[in-house]
All heavy atoms as an XYZ file, in Angstrom:
928
protein
N       2.184    -17.372     -2.826
C       1.544    -16.149     -2.506
C       0.178    -16.083     -3.280
O      -0.210    -14.908     -3.552
C       2.425    -14.934     -2.832
C       3.680    -14.856     -2.134
S       3.540    -14.868     -0.378
C       5.011    -15.720      0.022
N      -0.432    -17.067     -3.544
C      -1.686    -17.049     -4.364
C      -2.798    -16.213     -3.652
O      -3.613    -15.689     -4.230
C      -2.126    -18.409     -4.635
N      -2.770    -16.364     -2.262
C      -3.873    -15.632     -1.631
C      -3.812    -14.144     -1.808
O      -4.820    -13.465     -1.523
C      -3.831    -16.001     -0.101
C      -2.782    -15.294      0.679
C      -1.688    -16.284      1.115
O      -1.383    -17.241      0.455
N      -1.098    -16.011      2.211
N      -2.695    -13.554     -2.271
C      -2.606    -12.118     -2.534
C      -2.818    -11.819     -3.954
O      -2.848    -10.546     -4.319
C      -1.230    -11.690     -2.095
C      -0.957    -11.965     -0.622
C      -0.029    -12.859     -0.187
C      -1.623    -11.172      0.329
C       0.121    -13.040      1.201
C      -1.512    -11.434      1.671
C      -0.548    -12.298      2.075
O      -0.399    -12.513      3.430
N      -3.105    -12.711     -4.846
C      -3.251    -12.401     -6.190
C      -4.545    -11.602     -6.547
O      -4.550    -10.778     -7.438
C      -3.156    -13.565     -7.194
O      -4.233    -14.471     -6.852
N      -5.556    -11.765     -5.692
C      -6.725    -11.004     -5.911
C      -7.417    -10.827     -4.513
O      -7.633    -11.757     -3.766
C      -7.760    -11.828     -6.740
C      -9.013    -11.159     -6.973
C      -8.925    -10.175     -8.157
O      -8.042    -10.223     -9.004
O      -9.772     -9.296     -8.222
N      -7.556     -9.574     -4.180
C      -8.125     -9.237     -2.848
C      -9.672     -8.965     -3.132
O     -10.063     -8.798     -4.285
C      -7.556     -7.956     -2.398
N     -10.506     -8.972     -2.138
C     -11.910     -8.581     -2.319
C     -12.037     -7.256     -2.953
O     -11.336     -6.367     -2.664
C     -12.449     -8.577     -0.891
C     -11.440     -9.490     -0.116
C     -10.139     -9.262     -0.732
N     -12.866     -7.241     -4.000
C     -13.134     -5.974     -4.713
C     -12.169     -5.780     -5.788
O     -12.269     -4.820     -6.553
N     -11.347     -6.812     -6.091
C     -10.582     -6.752     -7.256
C      -9.121     -6.165     -7.186
O      -8.374     -6.206     -8.202
N      -8.726     -5.569     -6.083
C      -7.456     -4.982     -5.904
C      -6.502     -6.109     -5.634
O      -6.590     -6.936     -4.811
C      -7.338     -3.989     -4.758
N      -5.359     -6.110     -6.441
C      -4.313     -7.093     -6.324
C      -3.196     -6.583     -5.473
O      -2.978     -5.303     -5.450
C      -3.834     -7.500     -7.628
O      -3.107     -6.434     -8.254
C      -4.832     -8.114     -8.585
N      -2.432     -7.388     -4.848
C      -1.283     -6.945     -4.065
C      -0.302     -6.230     -4.939
O       0.240     -5.185     -4.673
C      -0.600     -8.136     -3.299
C       0.539     -7.786     -2.477
C       0.149     -6.785     -1.292
C       1.210     -8.907     -1.984
N      -0.073     -6.754     -6.075
C       0.866     -6.103     -7.104
C       0.222     -4.719     -7.472
O       1.054     -3.784     -7.527
C       0.942     -6.997     -8.350
C       1.708     -8.216     -8.204
O       2.372     -8.406     -7.199
O       1.644     -9.149     -9.106
N      -0.957     -4.616     -7.743
C      -1.578     -3.319     -8.019
C      -1.403     -2.295     -6.911
O      -1.068     -1.128     -7.099
N      -1.608     -2.719     -5.659
C      -1.379     -1.844     -4.471
C       0.039     -1.531     -4.394
O       0.311     -0.238     -4.151
C      -1.916     -2.620     -3.096
C      -1.501     -1.800     -1.929
C      -3.330     -2.905     -3.249
N       0.933     -2.373     -4.598
C       2.411     -2.020     -4.501
C       2.760     -1.008     -5.615
O       3.504     -0.076     -5.465
C       3.235     -3.193     -4.523
C       3.482     -3.860     -3.167
C       3.295     -5.179     -2.970
C       3.864     -3.100     -2.070
C       3.496     -5.770     -1.805
C       4.128     -3.622     -0.799
C       3.908     -4.956     -0.631
N       2.172     -1.295     -6.834
C       2.439     -0.303     -7.997
C       1.916      1.097     -7.692
O       2.669      2.042     -7.900
C       1.696     -0.936     -9.162
O       2.353     -2.192     -9.527
C       1.940      0.095    -10.409
N       0.738      1.052     -7.068
C       0.177      2.433     -6.721
C       1.008      3.100     -5.720
O       1.168      4.284     -5.737
C      -1.284      2.204     -6.268
N       1.427      2.299     -4.775
C       2.271      2.921     -3.666
C       3.756      3.209     -4.117
O       4.504      3.838     -3.264
C       2.233      2.060     -2.356
C       0.911      1.963     -1.691
C       0.888      0.923     -0.607
C       0.419      3.363     -1.247
N       4.118      2.743     -5.204
C       5.639      2.949     -5.645
C       5.906      4.339     -5.959
O       7.068      4.784     -5.907
C       5.866      2.079     -6.789
N       4.857      5.162     -6.268
C       5.151      6.529     -6.736
C       4.982      7.453     -5.441
O       4.003      7.414     -4.610
C       3.937      7.028     -7.619
C       4.183      8.428     -8.153
O       4.949      8.568     -9.168
O       3.686      9.317     -7.473
N       6.030      8.308     -5.244
C       6.016      9.208     -4.015
C       4.799     10.159     -3.991
O       4.352     10.472     -2.885
C       7.329      9.975     -4.150
C       7.924      9.714     -5.530
C       7.170      8.553     -6.051
N       4.270     10.594     -5.168
C       3.147     11.403     -5.120
C       1.953     10.744     -4.499
O       1.218     11.141     -3.687
C       2.765     12.021     -6.485
O       3.830     12.854     -7.027
C       1.506     12.776     -6.504
N       1.824      9.485     -4.987
C       0.604      8.766     -4.504
C       0.801      8.364     -3.003
O      -0.190      8.282     -2.261
C       0.432      7.435     -5.393
C      -0.061      7.930     -6.848
C      -0.487      6.635     -7.641
N       0.506      5.887     -8.082
C       1.271      5.869     -9.219
N       0.833      6.765    -10.090
N       2.183      4.993     -9.509
N       1.961      8.077     -2.601
C       2.307      7.769     -1.183
C       1.897      8.925     -0.311
O       1.295      8.805      0.721
C       3.692      7.334     -0.861
C       4.040      5.993     -1.319
C       5.338      5.420     -0.858
N       6.511      6.288     -1.089
C       7.130      6.247     -2.149
N       6.920      5.335     -3.123
N       8.209      7.009     -2.277
N       2.220     10.133     -0.864
C       1.865     11.460     -0.106
C       0.379     11.573     -0.035
O      -0.131     12.050      0.993
C       2.613     12.576     -0.765
C       2.365     13.969     -0.154
C       2.733     13.982      1.374
O       3.546     13.190      1.849
O       2.126     14.926      2.045
N      -0.330     11.416     -1.162
C      -1.746     11.386     -1.096
C      -2.377     10.434      0.010
O      -3.201     10.849      0.693
C      -2.315     11.051     -2.531
C      -3.826     10.908     -2.430
C      -1.949     12.117     -3.526
N      -1.853      9.225      0.013
C      -2.357      8.269      1.030
C      -2.085      8.858      2.414
O      -2.907      8.730      3.290
C      -1.689      6.844      0.788
C      -1.989      6.017      1.911
C      -2.247      6.206     -0.444
N      -0.813      9.367      2.605
C      -0.532      9.897      3.931
C      -1.447     11.107      4.278
O      -2.020     11.071      5.422
C       0.911     10.421      3.890
C       1.500     10.847      5.286
C       2.848     11.492      5.230
N       2.805     12.826      4.624
C       2.265     13.855      5.133
N       1.787     13.828      6.307
N       2.393     15.018      4.544
N      -1.765     11.934      3.372
C      -2.582     13.044      3.673
C      -4.043     12.543      3.948
O      -4.722     13.027      4.853
C      -2.665     14.042      2.510
C      -1.452     14.871      2.393
C      -1.547     15.784      1.199
N      -0.338     16.464      0.828
C      -0.176     17.460      0.026
N      -1.145     17.854     -0.810
N       0.970     18.082     -0.210
N      -4.510     11.567      3.184
C      -5.914     11.109      3.393
C      -5.909     10.246      4.698
O      -7.085     10.021      5.199
C      -6.276     10.200      2.167
C      -6.604     11.009      0.955
C      -6.902      9.994     -0.263
C      -7.782     11.946      1.108
N      -4.777      9.829      5.246
C      -4.817      9.260      6.496
C      -5.354     10.112      7.701
O      -5.827      9.684      8.685
N      -5.317     11.423      7.391
C      -5.853     12.398      8.332
C      -7.319     12.651      8.155
O      -8.039     13.270      9.049
C      -5.107     13.766      8.208
C      -3.672     13.718      8.619
C      -3.025     15.110      8.570
N      -1.898     14.970      7.799
C      -1.455     15.829      6.817
N      -2.140     16.870      6.657
N      -0.346     15.607      6.248
N      -7.920     12.155      7.075
C      -9.374     12.255      6.788
C      -9.571     12.685      5.341
O      -8.596     13.042      4.561
N     -10.874     12.564      4.951
C     -11.214     12.803      3.491
C     -10.848     14.280      3.071
O     -10.899     15.167      3.955
C     -12.782     12.611      3.451
C     -13.001     11.797      4.594
C     -12.049     12.130      5.713
N     -10.515     14.497      1.810
C     -10.262     15.811      1.320
C     -10.649     15.905     -0.092
O     -10.808     14.894     -0.864
C      -8.740     15.943      1.328
C      -8.006     15.992      2.707
S      -6.173     16.176      2.627
C      -6.046     17.869      2.164
N     -10.956     17.054     -0.497
C     -11.239     17.264     -1.927
C     -10.052     17.108     -2.853
O      -8.931     17.220     -2.267
C     -11.833     18.678     -2.183
O     -10.822     19.655     -2.004
N     -10.224     16.848     -4.080
C      -9.128     16.634     -5.026
C      -8.274     17.945     -5.094
O      -7.172     18.007     -5.098
C      -9.646     16.154     -6.464
C      -8.565     16.292     -7.397
C     -10.172     14.788     -6.351
N      -9.054     19.040     -5.063
C      -8.393     20.414     -5.178
C      -7.432     20.589     -3.996
O      -6.307     21.043     -4.123
N      -7.939     20.271     -2.678
C      -7.066     20.402     -1.549
C      -5.921     19.457     -1.654
O      -4.861     19.832     -1.277
C      -7.977     20.134     -0.321
C      -8.873     21.292     -0.055
O      -8.682     22.442     -0.563
O      -9.890     21.037      0.697
N      -6.130     18.245     -2.117
C      -5.078     17.267     -2.179
C      -3.960     17.763     -3.159
O      -2.881     17.527     -3.000
C      -5.622     15.938     -2.513
C      -6.237     15.017     -1.481
C      -6.875     13.766     -2.169
C      -5.164     14.571     -0.497
N      -4.411     18.314     -4.290
C      -3.566     18.658     -5.308
C      -2.580     19.874     -4.950
O      -1.521     20.001     -5.576
C      -4.291     19.000     -6.572
N      -3.057     20.614     -4.019
C      -2.153     21.749     -3.644
C      -0.835     21.362     -3.142
O      -0.788     20.353     -2.354
C      -2.942     22.540     -2.547
C      -3.894     23.468     -3.011
C      -4.439     24.587     -2.010
N      -5.668     25.123     -2.488
C      -6.864     24.675     -2.057
N      -6.946     23.724     -1.151
N      -7.927     25.169     -2.555
N       0.162     22.029     -3.541
C       1.448     21.631     -3.108
C       2.210     20.686     -3.988
O       3.422     20.477     -3.869
N       1.538     20.095     -4.957
C       2.189     19.233     -5.943
C       2.554     19.951     -7.226
O       1.634     20.781     -7.782
C       1.452     18.002     -6.292
C       1.160     17.019     -5.190
C       0.006     16.931     -4.382
C       2.247     16.230     -4.786
C      -0.110     15.979     -3.427
C       2.119     15.308     -3.839
C       0.955     15.122     -3.086
N       3.732     19.916     -7.693
C       4.139     20.738     -8.911
C       3.673     20.011    -10.241
O       4.449     19.641    -10.978
C       5.683     20.706     -8.775
C       5.994     19.389     -8.168
C       4.861     19.123     -7.146
N       2.343     20.055    -10.372
C       1.827     19.378    -11.635
C       0.425     19.998    -11.842
O      -0.140     20.577    -10.963
C       1.752     17.917    -11.546
C       0.789     17.297    -10.479
S       0.850     15.579    -10.235
C       2.422     15.363     -9.347
N      -0.053     19.778    -13.134
C      -1.464     20.284    -13.485
C      -2.442     19.388    -12.827
O      -2.091     18.196    -12.426
C      -1.520     20.262    -14.959
O      -1.437     18.910    -15.485
C      -0.549     21.186    -15.654
N      -3.633     19.867    -12.717
C      -4.741     19.051    -12.133
C      -4.997     17.801    -12.858
O      -5.219     16.740    -12.274
C      -5.956     19.870    -11.935
C      -7.121     19.281    -11.163
C      -6.745     18.859     -9.811
C      -8.346     20.193    -11.019
N      -5.001     17.773    -14.281
C      -5.180     16.643    -15.115
C      -4.074     15.535    -14.769
O      -4.392     14.426    -14.633
C      -5.073     17.006    -16.469
C      -5.586     18.460    -16.489
C      -5.036     19.093    -15.164
N      -2.899     16.054    -14.636
C      -1.802     15.071    -14.190
C      -2.014     14.591    -12.698
O      -1.747     13.340    -12.544
C      -0.386     15.793    -14.225
O      -0.126     16.123    -15.537
N      -2.442     15.369    -11.854
C      -2.767     14.863    -10.503
C      -3.913     13.819    -10.489
O      -3.829     12.862     -9.853
C      -3.041     16.042     -9.548
C      -3.286     15.611     -8.151
C      -2.148     15.338     -7.407
C      -4.597     15.508     -7.652
C      -2.376     14.958     -6.056
C      -4.808     15.163     -6.335
C      -3.672     14.852     -5.479
N      -4.859     14.108    -11.334
C      -6.005     13.185    -11.510
C      -5.604     11.742    -11.876
O      -6.187     10.848    -11.471
C      -7.070     13.785    -12.390
C      -7.931     14.805    -11.760
S      -8.701     14.379    -10.185
C      -9.767     13.076    -10.794
N      -4.540     11.672    -12.675
C      -4.011     10.253    -13.034
C      -3.591      9.607    -11.762
O      -3.817      8.281    -11.647
C      -2.856     10.415    -14.062
C      -3.284     10.964    -15.387
C      -2.069     11.044    -16.371
C      -2.519     11.607    -17.657
N      -1.390     11.711    -18.670
N      -2.954     10.294    -10.868
C      -2.586      9.663     -9.667
C      -3.786      9.182     -8.826
O      -3.802      8.102     -8.286
C      -1.733     10.607     -8.736
C      -0.338     10.794     -9.396
N       0.597      9.873     -9.431
C       0.173     11.924     -9.924
C       1.744     10.331    -10.007
N       1.426     11.630    -10.392
N      -4.752     10.048     -8.767
C      -6.038      9.747     -8.000
C      -6.708      8.531     -8.739
O      -7.083      7.520     -7.907
C      -6.983     10.941     -7.996
C      -8.364     10.558     -7.473
C      -6.442     12.116     -7.195
N      -6.732      8.413     -9.998
C      -7.354      7.303    -10.703
C      -6.628      5.993    -10.399
O      -7.174      5.029    -10.212
C      -7.491      7.575    -12.183
C      -8.634      8.512    -12.471
C      -8.961      8.635    -13.957
N      -7.875      9.266    -14.690
C      -7.790     10.608    -14.937
N      -8.709     11.448    -14.332
N      -6.826     11.042    -15.667
N      -5.337      6.124    -10.345
C      -4.494      4.948    -10.058
C      -4.796      4.383     -8.670
O      -4.922      3.182     -8.419
C      -2.929      5.246    -10.235
O      -2.726      5.611    -11.604
C      -2.086      4.015     -9.864
N      -4.822      5.264     -7.733
C      -5.149      4.920     -6.311
C      -6.538      4.383     -6.225
O      -6.744      3.311     -5.518
C      -4.959      6.171     -5.351
C      -3.485      6.670     -5.179
C      -3.566      7.933     -4.448
C      -2.707      5.620     -4.334
N      -7.493      4.875     -6.897
C      -8.723      4.382     -6.879
C      -8.937      3.066     -7.527
O      -9.582      2.146     -7.062
C      -9.855      5.442     -7.533
C     -11.170      5.105     -7.290
C     -12.048      6.195     -7.815
O     -11.798      6.960     -8.727
O     -13.296      6.312     -7.273
N      -8.233      2.917     -8.718
C      -8.329      1.684     -9.505
C      -7.775      0.533     -8.647
O      -8.178     -0.658     -8.872
C      -7.673      1.822    -10.804
N      -6.772      0.771     -7.810
C      -6.165     -0.261     -6.976
C      -6.712     -0.326     -5.614
O      -6.168     -0.997     -4.781
C      -4.660     -0.008     -7.064
C      -4.035     -0.374     -8.290
O      -4.039     -1.538     -8.762
N      -3.647      0.693     -9.086
N      -7.838      0.250     -5.410
C      -8.655      0.072     -4.151
C      -8.130      0.804     -2.937
O      -8.626      0.553     -1.857
N      -7.212      1.714     -3.077
C      -6.604      2.333     -1.973
C      -7.444      3.631     -1.422
O      -7.409      3.959     -0.310
C      -5.259      2.805     -2.228
C      -4.243      1.626     -2.234
C      -2.867      2.054     -2.855
C      -3.970      1.043     -0.804
N      -8.183      4.152     -2.465
C      -9.100      5.366     -2.051
C     -10.395      5.123     -2.815
O     -10.524      4.377     -3.667
C      -8.409      6.656     -2.469
C      -8.275      6.845     -3.945
C      -7.134      6.919     -1.785
C      -7.903      8.277     -4.429
N     -11.364      5.840     -2.283
C     -12.541      5.962     -3.007
C     -12.938      7.423     -3.244
O     -12.505      8.340     -2.479
C     -13.748      5.152     -2.319
C     -14.072      5.847     -1.025
C     -15.345      5.180     -0.388
N     -15.554      5.649      0.915
C     -14.951      5.238      2.006
N     -14.085      4.181      1.916
N     -15.105      5.668      3.195
N     -13.615      7.699     -4.304
C     -14.027      9.169     -4.510
C     -15.494      9.311     -4.667
O     -16.188      8.228     -5.006
C     -13.345      9.698     -5.774
O     -13.874      8.961     -7.023
C     -11.757      9.571     -5.729
N     -15.996     10.418     -4.356
C     -17.502     10.721     -4.499
C     -17.625     12.167     -4.952
O     -16.830     13.112     -4.368
C     -18.122     10.504     -3.094
N     -18.448     12.366     -5.826
C     -18.637     13.673     -6.400
C     -19.967     14.307     -5.860
O     -20.953     13.639     -5.932
C     -18.705     13.683     -7.884
C     -18.608     15.036     -8.521
C     -18.279     15.014     -9.933
C     -18.093     16.373    -10.574
N     -17.933     16.353    -12.020
N     -19.851     15.526     -5.286
C     -21.072     16.276     -4.759
C     -21.061     17.569     -5.518
O     -20.104     18.428     -5.171
C     -21.061     16.335     -3.206
O     -20.912     15.104     -2.653
C     -22.248     17.035     -2.779
N     -21.896     17.762     -6.395
C     -21.846     19.043     -7.171
C     -20.668     19.078     -7.992
O     -20.287     18.079     -8.732
N     -19.810     20.141     -7.794
C     -18.626     20.234     -8.565
C     -17.345     19.794     -7.834
O     -16.266     19.774     -8.287
C     -18.415     21.661     -8.982
C     -19.381     22.177    -10.004
C     -19.350     23.609    -10.253
N     -18.058     24.108    -10.348
C     -17.487     24.905    -11.226
N     -18.250     25.247    -12.225
N     -16.215     25.374    -11.154
N     -17.528     19.261     -6.549
C     -16.355     18.792     -5.703
C     -16.251     17.363     -5.695
O     -17.234     16.680     -5.312
C     -16.583     19.454     -4.335
C     -15.412     19.056     -3.464
C     -16.715     20.911     -4.437
N     -15.140     16.838     -6.021
C     -14.813     15.419     -5.813
C     -13.952     15.225     -4.630
O     -12.941     15.851     -4.426
C     -14.029     14.868     -7.073
C     -13.776     13.392     -6.973
C     -13.232     12.730     -8.302
N     -14.280     12.810     -9.362
C     -15.327     11.978     -9.344
N     -15.389     11.012     -8.532
N     -16.077     11.990    -10.449
N     -14.516     14.400     -3.778
C     -13.873     14.123     -2.439
C     -13.249     12.744     -2.513
O     -13.768     11.823     -2.967
C     -14.816     14.337     -1.220
O     -15.403     15.617     -1.341
C     -14.169     14.053      0.016
N     -12.117     12.674     -1.939
C     -11.366     11.363     -1.831
C     -11.273     10.995     -0.340
O     -11.107     11.786      0.521
C      -9.897     11.537     -2.319
S      -9.788     12.029     -4.020
N     -11.445      9.675     -0.120
C     -11.262      9.095      1.210
C     -10.349      7.829      1.061
O     -10.426      6.987      0.198
C     -12.665      8.695      1.865
N      -9.526      7.589      2.118
C      -8.651      6.426      2.201
C      -9.554      5.179      2.537
O     -10.401      5.239      3.413
C      -7.637      6.687      3.281
C      -6.502      5.610      3.434
C      -5.708      5.532      2.125
C      -5.672      5.945      4.595
N      -9.228      4.001      1.822
C      -9.715      2.758      2.208
C      -8.764      2.044      2.975
O      -7.835      1.232      2.341
C     -10.125      2.031      0.879
C     -11.204      2.860      0.159
C     -11.690      2.106     -1.068
N     -12.497      0.979     -0.610
C     -12.746     -0.019     -1.308
N     -12.313     -0.164     -2.499
N     -13.477     -1.102     -0.826
N      -8.768      2.198      4.269
C      -7.729      1.669      5.145
C      -7.732      0.128      5.050
O      -6.691     -0.508      5.297
C      -8.023      2.026      6.662
C      -7.877      3.545      6.761
C      -8.255      4.021      8.192
N      -8.473      5.411      8.310
C      -7.402      6.315      8.548
N      -6.202      5.711      8.637
N      -7.693      7.614      8.546
N      -8.772     -0.496      4.778
C      -8.731     -1.988      4.771
C      -7.843     -2.474      3.690
O      -7.274     -3.654      3.718
C     -10.136     -2.527      4.629
C     -10.800     -2.286      3.249
C     -11.534     -0.910      3.152
O     -11.430     -0.058      4.065
O     -12.270     -0.714      2.099
N      -7.625     -1.664      2.590
C      -6.758     -2.074      1.484
C      -5.287     -2.096      1.993
O      -4.464     -2.873      1.481
C      -6.898     -1.151      0.293
C      -8.128     -1.373     -0.410
C      -8.277     -2.645     -0.960
N      -9.458     -2.723     -1.807
C     -10.218     -3.700     -1.952
N     -10.045     -4.759     -1.286
N     -11.229     -3.686     -2.787
N      -4.970     -1.274      2.911
C      -3.582     -1.153      3.545
C      -3.374     -2.422      4.316
O      -2.155     -2.845      4.441
C      -3.412      0.053      4.272
C      -3.406      1.427      3.479
C      -3.253      2.579      4.509
C      -2.350      1.422      2.422
N      -4.352     -3.061      4.810
C      -4.236     -4.342      5.565
C      -3.734     -5.369      4.679
O      -2.924     -6.292      5.047
C      -5.600     -4.671      6.169
N      -4.001     -5.338      3.390
C      -3.431     -6.329      2.351
C      -2.003     -6.254      2.464
O      -1.239     -7.247      2.500
C      -3.932     -5.962      1.097
C      -3.627     -6.964     -0.095
C      -4.369     -8.253      0.030
C      -4.174     -6.337     -1.428
N      -1.362     -5.053      2.410
C       0.145     -4.865      2.491
C       0.563     -5.336      3.869
O       1.612     -6.045      3.927
C       0.476     -3.437      2.162
C       1.938     -3.223      2.361
C       0.060     -3.029      0.798
N      -0.100     -4.920      4.830
C       0.360     -5.362      6.249
C       0.332     -6.831      6.436
O       1.403     -7.389      6.921
C      -0.561     -4.732      7.203
C      -0.092     -4.815      8.673
O       1.110     -4.590      8.883
O      -0.873     -5.051      9.549
N      -0.588     -7.495      5.854
C      -0.689     -9.037      5.950
C       0.506     -9.564      5.193
O       1.104    -10.600      5.726
C      -1.976     -9.607      5.471
C      -3.155     -9.225      6.315
O      -2.979     -8.734      7.436
O      -4.352     -9.364      5.733
N       0.848     -9.066      4.056
C       1.814     -9.673      3.193
C       3.253     -9.428      3.963
O       4.082    -10.303      4.064
C       1.884     -9.014      1.876
C       2.923     -9.597      0.898
C       2.856    -10.653      0.153
C       4.379     -9.069      0.805
N       4.116    -10.851     -0.500
C       4.987     -9.879     -0.177
C       5.014     -7.997      1.212
C       6.230     -9.721     -0.520
C       6.322     -7.788      0.818
C       6.928     -8.594     -0.066
N       3.413     -8.239      4.482
C       4.669     -7.939      5.206
C       4.791     -8.818      6.451
O       5.868     -9.253      6.824
C       4.727     -6.412      5.519
C       4.909     -5.449      4.431
C       4.759     -4.102      4.916
C       6.228     -5.733      3.774
N       3.656     -8.976      7.169
C       3.700     -9.958      8.349
C       4.075    -11.322      7.885
O       4.877    -11.973      8.688
C       2.317     -9.857      9.062
N       3.642    -11.800      6.813
C       4.064    -13.106      6.420
C       5.499    -13.167      6.089
O       6.195    -14.075      6.462
C       3.159    -13.542      5.162
C       3.495    -14.973      4.642
C       2.637    -15.377      3.520
O       1.478    -14.946      3.473
O       3.271    -15.999      2.530
N       5.997    -12.175      5.464
C       7.412    -12.036      5.086
C       8.285    -12.007      6.290
O       9.368    -12.708      6.432
C       7.724    -10.910      4.118
C       7.038    -10.888      2.806
C       7.246    -12.326      2.079
O       8.287    -12.733      1.891
N       6.096    -12.895      1.753
N       7.737    -11.255      7.293
C       8.551    -11.087      8.568
C       8.617    -12.444      9.227
O       9.685    -12.920      9.752
C       7.829    -10.069      9.471
C       8.576     -9.498     10.619
C       7.855     -8.424     11.352
N       7.602     -7.310     10.436
C       6.357     -6.925     10.105
N       5.266     -7.453     10.467
N       6.197     -5.858      9.263
N       7.483    -13.278      9.289
C       7.514    -14.593      9.836
C       8.558    -15.525      9.164
O       9.244    -16.199      9.819
C       6.198    -15.261      9.795
C       5.136    -14.694     10.933
C       3.861    -15.538     10.946
N       3.164    -15.520      9.721
C       2.252    -14.538      9.369
N       2.112    -13.604     10.185
N       1.596    -14.706      8.205
N       8.625    -15.444      7.872
C       9.437    -16.392      7.068
C      10.934    -15.959      7.380
O      11.703    -16.838      7.691
C       9.217    -16.181      5.655
C      10.347    -16.733      4.759
C       7.919    -16.771      5.151
N      11.241    -14.677      7.329
C      12.641    -14.304      7.597
C      13.015    -14.463      9.113
O      14.159    -14.738      9.336
C      12.859    -12.851      7.141
C      12.981    -12.876      5.680
C      11.996    -12.471      4.730
C      14.117    -13.316      4.973
N      12.515    -12.719      3.511
C      13.738    -13.218      3.563
C      15.350    -13.819      5.275
C      14.579    -13.581      2.484
C      16.173    -14.178      4.202
C      15.802    -14.041      2.904
N      12.140    -14.303     10.053
C      12.442    -14.494     11.379
C      12.755    -15.975     11.646
O      13.652    -16.279     12.405
C      11.335    -14.059     12.345
C      11.349    -12.587     12.501
C      10.072    -12.008     13.296
O       9.102    -12.856     13.675
O      10.086    -10.842     13.467
N      11.995    -16.816     10.948
C      12.217    -18.248     11.085
C      13.641    -18.593     10.503
O      14.423    -19.377     11.147
C      11.155    -19.097     10.271
O      11.524    -20.348     10.274
N      13.927    -17.951      9.410
C      15.234    -18.225      8.800
C      16.409    -17.742      9.674
O      17.457    -18.447      9.855
C      15.310    -17.627      7.412
C      14.475    -18.400      6.424
C      14.506    -17.788      5.057
N      13.639    -18.447      4.145
C      13.320    -18.016      2.953
N      13.905    -16.855      2.478
N      12.618    -18.704      2.209
N      16.253    -16.533     10.199
C      17.302    -16.051     11.082
C      17.401    -16.832     12.411
O      18.590    -16.971     12.939
C      17.076    -14.505     11.308
O      15.920    -14.322     11.987
C      17.239    -13.750     10.083
N      16.273    -17.310     12.850
C      16.321    -18.214     14.111
C      17.084    -19.487     13.845
O      18.002    -19.850     14.651
C      14.961    -18.563     14.617
C      14.152    -17.387     15.195
O      14.819    -16.371     15.490
O      12.916    -17.481     15.356
N      16.942    -20.107     12.644
C      17.635    -21.253     12.262
C      19.197    -20.933     12.109
O      20.034    -21.717     12.497
C      17.115    -21.855     11.073
C      15.748    -22.578     11.212
C      15.393    -23.466     10.033
N      15.416    -22.814      8.814
C      14.356    -22.311      8.232
N      13.119    -22.374      8.793
N      14.459    -21.803      7.085
N      19.480    -19.814     11.510
C      20.866    -19.368     11.352
C      21.545    -19.110     12.748
O      22.575    -19.512     12.919
C      20.938    -18.106     10.521
C      22.285    -17.476     10.273
C      23.202    -18.541      9.579
C      22.255    -16.236      9.556
N      20.751    -18.522     13.650
C      21.316    -18.201     14.930
C      21.637    -19.647     15.647
O      22.612    -19.752     16.258
C      20.349    -17.449     15.825
C      20.882    -17.184     17.178
C      19.872    -16.343     18.002
O      18.730    -16.214     17.637
O      20.242    -15.962     19.114
N      20.681    -20.469     15.529
C      20.943    -21.800     16.132
C      22.109    -22.487     15.517
O      22.917    -23.065     16.221
C      19.583    -22.650     15.872
C      19.740    -24.055     16.572
C      18.561    -24.921     16.368
O      17.649    -24.531     15.549
N      18.406    -25.936     17.107
N      22.322    -22.376     14.297
C      23.438    -23.072     13.593
C      24.810    -22.431     14.018
O      25.719    -23.069     14.333
C      23.305    -22.832     12.001
C      24.448    -23.428     11.298
C      24.560    -24.825     11.029
C      25.461    -22.624     10.798
C      25.613    -25.270     10.312
C      26.557    -23.127     10.106
C      26.595    -24.449      9.827
N      24.719    -21.041     14.100
C      26.012    -20.371     14.559
C      26.341    -20.626     15.967
O      27.570    -20.712     16.315
C      25.820    -18.895     14.233
C      26.941    -17.991     14.884
C      25.828    -18.610     12.800
N      25.359    -20.606     16.840
C      25.626    -20.730     18.318
C      25.910    -22.185     18.763
O      26.412    -22.445     19.731
C      24.476    -20.191     19.126
O      23.197    -20.841     18.815
C      24.351    -18.713     18.866
N      25.470    -23.177     17.919
C      25.653    -24.586     18.252
C      26.135    -25.331     17.031
O      25.510    -26.267     16.536
C      24.341    -25.126     18.756
C      24.545    -26.566     19.438
O      25.640    -26.910     19.587
O      23.516    -27.199     19.813
N      27.381    -25.044     16.618
C      27.963    -25.616     15.414
C      28.110    -27.200     15.554
O      28.032    -27.913     14.545
C      29.236    -24.892     15.070
C      29.546    -24.330     16.316
C      28.373    -24.028     17.087
N      28.449    -27.666     16.640
C      28.722    -29.172     16.811
C      27.486    -29.934     16.574
O      27.611    -31.123     16.011
C      29.134    -29.405     18.318
C      30.511    -28.854     18.740
C      30.871    -29.135     20.147
O      30.266    -29.997     20.753
O      31.737    -28.501     20.589
N      26.355    -29.454     16.767
C      25.131    -30.140     16.494
C      24.903    -30.429     14.948
O      24.268    -31.319     14.558
C      23.885    -29.400     16.993
C      22.615    -30.058     16.814
C      21.473    -29.327     17.429
O      21.546    -28.978     18.685
O      20.492    -29.010     16.763
N      25.588    -29.612     14.207
C      25.343    -29.659     12.770
C      26.507    -30.394     11.934
O      26.516    -30.378     10.771
C      25.141    -28.268     12.100
C      23.928    -27.576     12.835
N      22.696    -27.918     12.468
C      23.958    -26.630     13.638
C      21.873    -27.140     13.224
N      22.635    -26.369     13.934
N      27.505    -30.727     12.733
C      28.699    -31.433     12.075
C      28.332    -32.913     11.847
O      27.730    -33.515     12.633
C      29.945    -31.328     12.914
C      30.427    -29.913     13.023
C      31.678    -29.788     13.832
O      32.122    -30.790     14.444
N      32.335    -28.648     13.864
N      28.812    -33.457     10.708
C      28.577    -34.891     10.435
C      29.828    -35.667     10.736
O      30.943    -35.412     10.675
C      28.291    -35.026      8.978
O      27.191    -34.362      8.697
C-alpha cells in the first residue's frame, strides 16, 4: 500500500482515516458536503466549546479534508472532495482483492473435484 502513504499535498491515508475516525469530524464532513460554512455555523449543535470544536477543524484541515479561509472575523470551511477520493481508491482496491478471493472460494466450493489430489 505504498502508494497511499503520501498523497499530493501531504495528506496520508492514515491521517485521513484518523481524522474520519471521530464522529464529530465525520459530521463536519457531512455538513460541508452541502457547501461551505462558517466555523460558527458548523459548531452549532455540538455539545462543546468553540476552542474544542476548533481542534476538530484543525485536524480535518491538517489531514487535507477541508480548507479554511478567514474574511474579516469569519472563518469559512470548505470540503476538499478530492481527498475523499483517496479513501475511495483504497476501498476500491480492497474490494477488488476481496472479490477475487471470494470468487476463488466460490470456485473451490462449487467444483471440489478439480481441487482434489
